[in-house]
C-alpha positions as CSV (number, residue, x, y, z in Angstrom):
1,M,132.7,43.9,168.6
2,Q,136.4,43.8,167.6
3,V,137.6,45.9,164.7
4,K,138.7,42.9,162.7
5,N,135.3,41.3,163.1
6,L,133.5,44.5,162.2
7,I,135.5,45.0,159.0
8,S,134.8,41.4,158.0
9,R,131.1,41.8,158.7
10,L,130.9,45.0,156.7
11,E,132.6,43.4,153.7
12,Q,130.2,40.4,153.9
13,M,127.1,42.4,154.3
14,M,127.9,45.1,151.6
15,P,126.2,43.4,148.7
16,F,122.9,43.3,150.7
17,M,123.0,47.0,151.9
18,S,121.0,49.9,150.7
19,E,122.9,52.7,148.9
20,K,123.0,54.8,152.1
21,E,124.2,51.9,154.1
22,K,126.9,51.2,151.5
23,R,128.0,54.9,151.8
24,I,128.4,54.5,155.5
25,A,130.2,51.2,155.2
26,R,132.6,52.6,152.6
27,F,133.4,55.6,154.8
28,V,134.1,53.3,157.8
29,L,136.3,51.0,155.8
30,E,138.2,53.9,154.2
31,N,138.6,55.8,157.5
32,R,139.1,53.1,160.0
33,Q,141.2,55.1,162.4
34,Q,139.5,58.4,162.0
35,V,136.0,57.1,162.4
36,L,136.7,56.0,166.0
37,S,137.1,59.6,167.1
38,L,134.3,61.2,165.1
39,T,130.9,62.1,166.6
40,L,127.7,60.8,165.1
41,K,127.0,64.3,163.7
42,E,130.5,64.4,162.0
43,I,130.0,61.0,160.4
44,S,126.5,62.1,159.3
45,T,127.9,65.3,157.7
46,K,130.8,63.4,156.0
47,T,128.6,60.7,154.6
48,E,125.6,62.9,153.8
49,V,123.4,60.4,155.7
50,S,121.1,61.2,158.6
51,E,122.1,60.4,162.1
52,A,119.1,58.1,162.4
53,T,120.2,56.1,159.4
54,I,123.7,55.7,161.0
55,I,122.2,54.5,164.2
56,R,120.0,52.0,162.4
57,F,123.1,50.9,160.3
58,A,125.1,50.4,163.5
59,R,122.4,48.2,165.0
60,K,122.1,46.2,161.8
61,I,125.7,45.3,161.8
62,G,125.7,44.3,165.4
63,C,127.1,47.3,167.3
64,D,125.5,47.8,170.7
65,G,126.4,51.4,171.3
66,D,129.7,50.9,173.0
67,R,132.0,52.5,170.4
C-alpha cells in the first residue's frame, strides 16, 4: 500500500477505531517518516499498545506485512 493511500485510509477510518487503534493511527500520522524504520516492539513501546494489537491494526487497515 502506498503511503499516500495509507494516510488517507487512516484518516477515513479514524472515527470508527477503538481508542487503542486511534492511538496507533495518531502515532503513525504524526511520525510518518520515523515509523518506517521502527520495529514492532519500538512502536508498541511508544504507543503503549501490545504488539498483537498493532498487528491486528495493520491487518485491519489493509497492510499485508510488507512494510
